[in-house]
C-alpha positions in Angstrom: -35.8 11.8 10.0 -34.5 8.9 12.0 -36.5 6.5 9.6 -35.1 8.5 6.6 -31.3 7.8 8.3 -32.5 4.3 9.1 -33.3 3.8 5.8 -30.1 5.0 4.3 -28.2 2.9 6.6 -29.7 0.1 5.7 -29.5 0.9 2.0 -25.3 1.1 3.0 -25.8 4.8 1.8 -24.3 6.2 5.2 -22.0 3.3 6.1 -18.4 3.7 5.9 -16.8 2.4 2.6 -15.6 -1.2 2.9 -11.6 -0.7 2.5 -9.1 -3.6 1.8 -7.5 -5.5 4.3 -4.1 -3.6 5.0 -1.0 -5.5 6.7 -0.4 -3.9 9.8 1.9 -6.5 11.0 5.6 -5.1 10.4 7.0 -8.5 10.5 4.8 -9.6 7.6 5.4 -6.5 5.4 9.6 -6.8 6.3 9.1 -10.6 5.2 7.7 -9.6 1.9 10.5 -6.8 1.2 13.4 -9.5 2.4 12.0 -12.4 0.2 10.5 -10.7 -2.9 12.5 -7.3 -3.4 16.1 -7.4 -2.0 17.0 -10.1 -4.4 17.0 -7.4 -7.2 17.4 -4.1 -4.9 20.4 -5.1 -2.8 22.6 -2.9 -5.3 22.3 0.3 -7.6 21.7 -1.7 -11.1 20.6 -0.5 -14.4 17.2 -1.9 -14.0 16.9 -1.8 -10.3 17.8 0.6 -7.9 19.1 -0.1 -4.6 16.4 -0.2 -1.5 18.4 2.7 -0.1 17.4 4.6 -3.2 14.0 3.6 -3.4 13.5 4.8 0.7 14.3 8.3 -0.9 11.2 8.2 -2.8 7.7 9.6 -1.7 5.3 6.5 -1.0 2.9 7.6 -4.0 5.8 6.9 -6.3 6.7 3.8 -5.0 3.0 2.8 -4.7 2.3 3.7 -8.2 5.2 1.3 -9.3 4.2 -1.4 -7.5 0.4 -1.1 -8.7 0.5 0.3 -12.2 4.2 0.4 -12.8 7.2 -2.0 -13.5 6.6 -3.7 -10.5 3.1 -4.7 -10.8 3.4 -7.6 -13.0 6.1 -9.1 -10.5 3.2 -8.7 -7.7 0.1 -10.0 -9.1 -1.0 -11.8 -5.9 -0.6 -8.5 -3.8 -3.8 -6.2 -3.4 -3.5 -2.4 -3.9 -3.5 -2.0 -0.1 -0.8 -4.2 0.7 1.3 -2.4 -2.0 0.5 1.0 -0.4 1.7 -0.8 2.9 5.0 -2.0 1.2 5.1 1.7 0.0 5.0 3.3 3.3 7.3 1.0 4.9 10.0 1.6 2.9 9.5 5.5 2.5 8.7 5.6 6.3 6.0 8.4 5.2 2.0 8.1 5.4 -0.2 7.7 2.0 -3.6 9.6 2.1 -6.6 7.8 1.9 -7.9 7.4 -2.2 -11.5 6.7 -3.2 -11.4 3.4 -2.5 -8.2 2.7 0.0 -7.6 4.2 3.4 -4.9 5.9 4.6 -1.6 4.4 5.5 0.4 5.4 8.4 3.8 4.0 9.2 4.0 1.1 11.3 6.1 1.4 14.5 
């Protein structure tokens, strides 16, 4: 039994999934929001809602907009996990893990 488990571990079949590195630094997340989001999201506009409005959305909706929606083209250099961190920061609510990304909880 131990040999079978050791074999599975060596093959990576029992290992924890390798997740993308999250931004676990609130200052880094705040800097991204300040430098890249606020310029268009300062006030309500037809094309871009104010950050106050964005913060009322569920983090899954914010993350979806950043990863696959209208903001994806403006954030190609950020990983999906980084975008999930930003969504949690803005909403103040956690995001559950997905099949390939870990859970994200609000930073304090």
